[in-house]
N, C-alpha and C positions, 0 to 999 in steps of 0.2 A: 658477172652476168648482167645483160641489159636491164634497165629500170622497168621496161614493160614485158619482161620474160615471164612473168606470172599472169599474163593475159594472152589470149588468142591474138594472132597478128591480123586476122581478118575473118569475116563471116564464113568464107570457104574453109579457112582452116579450122574454125570451130565445128563446122558440120562435119568435115572429114574426120576429125579427131573423135567426135562424139559418136558418129556413125561406126567408126572403127571399134570403139568401146562396146557398141551395142551388137554389131555384126560379128558373130563368132560361132563357136560349136553349136550354140542353141539354134542357129539358122540352117547350118549345113548337115549337122549331125542329128540333133535332138528332133528338130522339126520333121525331118524325113522319116525317121523310124516311128515317131508318134503318128504322123499321117498314115504311115503303112499299117500300124496296128489298129488304127481307129477309123477305118472306113474311107479314107481319102478325102473327097470333096466336101462332105458334111463337116469334118474336123476343120478343113481349111476355112470354110465360111465362118464357123463359130470362132476360130482363132482371130480372123480379121475383125470380127464384131467385138472381141475381147480387147484387141489393140485399140479400137476407136473409143469404146466406152470405158475401159479401165486404163490401158496402157499409156495413151497419149495425155489424159489429164494428169495422171500421176507424174509422168516424165516432165510435163510443163511445171508441175508444182514444185519438183525437186530443183529444176533449173532456177525457178523464181526464188526458192529459198536460199539457194547458193548465191545468187547475184545480190539479193536483199541483205543476206547476213555476211557475206564475205568470209574468206579464209576456209579452213577445213570444215568438214561436216559438224564437228562438235562445236567449233567456234561459230559457225553460222546459226545453228539452232540456239546456242546460248545467247548469242547477241540479239536474236529476234524475241526470245523469251524476255530478256531484259527490257527490250524497246517497247513490248506490248504489255508487260507487267504480268504475263501469263504464269501459271503454276510451273514450277521448276521440274515438275515430273516430266514435262514435254522434252527436256534434254536427253531422255532416254533414246529419242530418235537419233541424236548425234552419236551416242555410245553405240547403238546398234549399226549406224552407218560406218563405223570403224571396225567393229567386231565381225560383221558379216563379210566385208571384203577380205579381211585377214585370214579368216577361215576358208573363205571361198577360193582365194588365189592358191592356198596350200594344196587343196585337193584338185583344183582345176589345172594346176601346173602338172599334175600327174598324167592327167588326160591330154594336156597339151604336149607332154612327152611322148605319148603315143603318136601324135602327129609328127613330131621330130624324127622318131624311130621309122615311121612309114614313109615320111618324105625322103629320108635317106636311103631307105630300102628301094624306093621308087626310082631315085636317081642312079642306083646301081642295077636297075633293071630286074629286081627281084620281087616286085610287089604283085605282079599278076600271077594268079594261080589257075591251073588247068581244071581244077575241080573244087567243090566246096570243102571236102575232107582236108585238103592240103591248106586251104585258106584258113579253116578253123584251127588246124594244128599249129600253124604259124602264129596265129593270134594268141592262142593258149600258151605257146612256148614263150612269147614276149611277157605275158602276165605271170608266168611261173618263174621268170628269172628276176630276182630282187636287184641284182647289179645291173642288168640291162635296163630296167625301169628307173634305177637311181640316176644312172648316167643320162638318160633322156630328160628326166625331171630336172636335173641339174643343168643341163644345157638350156632348157626352156627358161628357168628362173634366172640364170645368169644373163641371157639375152634381155629379159624383161628389165632387170636391174641396170644394165648398161644404157638402155634408152631412157629410163627414168632419171639417171644421173644427169643427163644432158638437159633436163628441164622441160618446161611446158612447150616453148616454141622450138627450141634446138633439139628436143628429143621426141616427145609425144607428137606435136604437130608435124614436124619434119617427116617422121617415119609414116604417119597416117597419109600425107600427101603422096607418098611413094607407094605404100602398100595397098591403099584402098583402090585407086584406079587400076593397079595390076590385078588386084583380086576380081574387080568387076570384069575386066578384059578376059581373064582366064576363065571365069565362071561363064561368061557369054559364049566363048569359043567351045567350052565343054557341053554347054546346053544345045547349041546347034549341032555339034557332033552327035550327041545322043539322039536328038530329034530326027536326024537324017539317017543315022545307022542303027538305031534301036526301034522299038515298037512304040512310035509316037501316038498312034490312035488310042491305044489301050492305056498309055500314061495320061493322055488329055482327059480321057473319060474317067479314069481313077481320081484324078486330082480335081476335076471341075464338074463332075456329074454327082452330086451329093446323094447318098443313101440315107435318108432320114430315119429309116427303120433301125439303122445301126447305132443311132445316137442314144446314149444313156447319160445319167448324171455324171458318171466317170468321164465321158467324153468332154463335157463342159468344164469339169474341174481341170483336166489336163490341158484344154485349150487356154484357160485362164492362167494356169501355172506357166504354159509355154510363153504367154504374153509377157509375164514378169521376167522370165528367164531371158527371152530373146531381146527385149528392150533395155535390159540391164537396170531395171527400176527396183527400187527398195534396197539397193546395194550400197548407195552412198556415192557411186561414180557420178551421177548427174548433179547432186549437190556440190561436189567438189568441182567438177567441170563448170557448173554455173557461176562459181565464184570467179572464174577466169573470163567471163563474158562481159565485154564493154556494154555500157547501157544503150549504145546506138544500135545494136543488134536486136532484131524482133525475135523474141523467144517463141512466140506462137507459130510464126512462119517456120522458123528452124525446126521446131518439133514435128510439124507436118512433114517437112522434107526428110528428117531422120526416120520417122515412122514409115514413110512411103518406101524409102530405100531399103530399110530393114526388112519390111514385108516382101518386097519385090526380090530381094536376095533369097529369102527363104523359098519363095515359090520358084524362082530360077533354079535353086538347088534341087528342088523336086523334079523339075523338067530335065535336069542333067542326070538325075539318078534312076528314075523310074522307068524311062524308055529302055535303058540297059538292063535293068532287072527283069522286065517283062520279055525282052527280046531272047533272053536266055532261059525262060521259064522259071526264074527263081521267085522266092517268096517275098512280096513286098512287106510283110509283117515280120521282118527279120529281126526286130527289136534293136538293141544297141549295137548288136553285131552286124547291122545293115551295112555300115560304112567299112568296117575293118575285116569282115568276112564274106559277105554277100557281094559287095562291089569287086574285090579282088578276083572272085570267081568269074564275074561278068568280064573283067578286063582281060582275063586269061583266055577267053573264048571268042575275042573279036579281033579284027585286023587292026594293028597299031595300038593294041591294048597296053602294051608295056609303056609307051609314050603317054598315052592318055592317062594311065594310072599314075604315073610320076607327076604329071601336071595337076591331077586331082588332089593328091596328097600334099603338094606344095601349096595349093590353094587352101586346103584345110589347115595347114600350119599357119598361113598368113591370118586367116580368120581367128584361130585360136590365140595368136600372139598379140593381135591389136587388142583383143578383149582382155588378155592377161595384163598388159600395160595398164589399161583403165581400171582394172580390179585392184592393183597395188597401189595406184596413185593416191586414193584417199588415205591410206595408211601412211604413205610418205609425207603427205601434206600435214597430217596431224603430227608426225614426228618432228617436222621442221618447225611447226608452231608451238606445239604443247611442250615438246622436250628440248626446244631451242637448239636443234641440231642443224648442221649444214645439210644441203640436199643430198650430198654424196653419203654423208654418214647415215642420215635418216634412211635413205634408200637401202643401204647395206644392211642396217640393223632390221629393218622391216622385211627385206627380202630373205635374209638368212634365217630369221625366226620362222617365217613362213615355209621355207625350205625344209627345216627340221619337222615341223608339224606335217608336212607332205610326206615325209619319210614313213610316218605311221600309217597314212593313207595307202601308199604303194605296197607296204608290207601285208595289207589286208588281201591282196590278191595271191599271196603265196605263203610265207612263213607264218603270218598271223591270221590266215583265212578262217580258222576256227574259233577266233577270239571275238565275242560279242560284248563290248564294254558297257552298253546300255540296255542289256537284254531284260532288265527288270522294269524298264520305262515302256509304258504302253506306246505302241507305234514303232518302237525300235527292236522289237523282239527278232532275233536271228539276223540282225544287220551287223556286218563287220565294220571296221573303223571307216573305210571310205564310204560305204553305204549310209552309215549313221550320220556322218559329216554332211553328205549330200541331202539326205532326208531333213535334217535339222535346218539347213540353209534354205534349200529350195521350197520345202513344203511347210515349214513352220515360220522361220524367222523373216524370210522375204514378204510373204503376204501380211505378216503382222506389222512389220515396219511400213509397208505400203498403207496399211490400214491407218496407222498413227500419222503418216505424212498427210494422207487425204484429210483427216480431221483437223489437224493442226493448221494446215494451210487454208482449209475452207472456213473454219470457224474463228481462228486466232489471227492469222496473218493477211487474209485476203485483202483487207483494207489497204495494206501498205503496197500491194501489187497493182491496184486499179490504175488503168491507163498507161502502165509500164510494160505490158507484155506483147503489144503489137497486135491485139485482138479488137474487133469491133465490140462496142458495149454489150450488145445482145449475146455475142459469143462468150464474153467474159462472164456474164451472169450465168449462162448455161454451165460453164466450167466450174464456178464456185459451188453451185448446187449439186452438180455431179460429185464434187469432192465431198460435199456435206452430207449427201444422202445416198445417191446411187452406189458409189464404189464401197462405202462401208457395209451397206446392206449386202452387196454383191460378194464381198469378202466373207461376210459372216455366213451366208448361204453356202459358199464353197466349203467352209471350215465345217459346217453342220453335216453337209453331204459326205465328207470324208468319214 
């Protein structure tokens, strides 16, 4: 492998790869159903505010930590602790930044498998349903079949491993250069189709006319959590990707572009989904089943719905796949570095181990649906394996790691990054104090509200 293969070949390659890691099911699936359940426009505006105040500063912090420390997340944090003489307890950030993506890809691959299944069904012309009952029955039938879920989960994970084996430039960057433009083109086409064939007026009012009376503490909590989920912060991805960024690239400008693209994709997804939902008189608050139950119902009731449905679920797979690649990469990087493995062996060990953990997650939809392993732990009551994993990662560990990253970067490492981020001095000072005070207080308030 070439000597520079552990670095991005260009700023464009870095932005596409990082955007690919951020843009995923959080944008197309989670954002849509959360907006649908929480009043539309008000949620969208609060989400954008959370991206600006919490998401972008932490993303910049993670990239700065990665580039300053170099190597995997654990190596980067350890190196910075040694360089600054800080308390070694800060190395917990590195450990969490390996544990979180390992558990995350294990259950994320199960949902990624759903996109494999539906994309395959779409290509076969079987994804569009003439009524909601049929769509719900098909979705439930998929979840009830452990073998069907296992096959889709396996295909998704094998695909992720095959890309990672090819390395940073030859695998992650090369695929991102192909899939991200394709994703954007497909999403743009679907958005215009939905706006012209669906109920554009009602969708625009829903997404951009905020109903502040519907806003509660829960709305703010969900919007902040979505900012973490959508931008892939707190996971370890950005620390790892930051280690591959040459010093000639402006991190500040890159973060602004990535956040803009990520948020734009989420809003475009809403404009591709809600006009179709409203046109068919369906419920925008369809919850997690909005994509897999409500939309197939809409596709089945419109001209060309079979083709549109196929394109949509291929798009959903692309988004899930690029994020899956970014999620496993921190673990692979750690395997290469800490365990002295070749990239191929490290990818296989990490991927197969996560695949095994994912089996427990997929069984919780069928054979193990009545098993609640952490029932005695507050907050985990009644949660099956998949839900327990998702809650532990998305609602507990991601915000906690983001909290630690903000404090560590703001109070311990900030002096090492001054003048190296591509920010004007005043913006750099605002960023530092946001990390030191604003973000920790915001995360504590979110935790208290829960």
